[in-house]
C-alpha positions, 0 to 999 in steps of 0.5 A: 927829816920829815920823812924820817920822823913820820917813819919813826911815829909809824914804827913807834905806832906799830910797836904801841900797838904791839904792846897793847895785845902783849898786854891785854891778851898776851899776844905778840903780833910782831913776833907772831908775823915773823916767827918768834920772839927770838927770830932775826926778823922780830929782834930787827923790828924789835931793835928798829922801834926801839931806835925810833923810840929813842929818836922821838925823844928829840920831838919833846922840844919840839912839842913844848914849843909848839903848846908854848906858842899856842898858849900865848 
């Protein structure tokens, strides 16, 4: 499970950096690498990042427990 969490985190970081580039410079690096936003590979990456975001929702209770544990 730890490996899956690490993969999810890495893909979320990639997705977040891509959105940073889109927001600041209107440049979609994922789209540029994989042949445009409509390209199949780019859509696969976007979908994987979205799935990882959904999976990362399961981290919230764990982070809350860690913060509660450290504040005592």
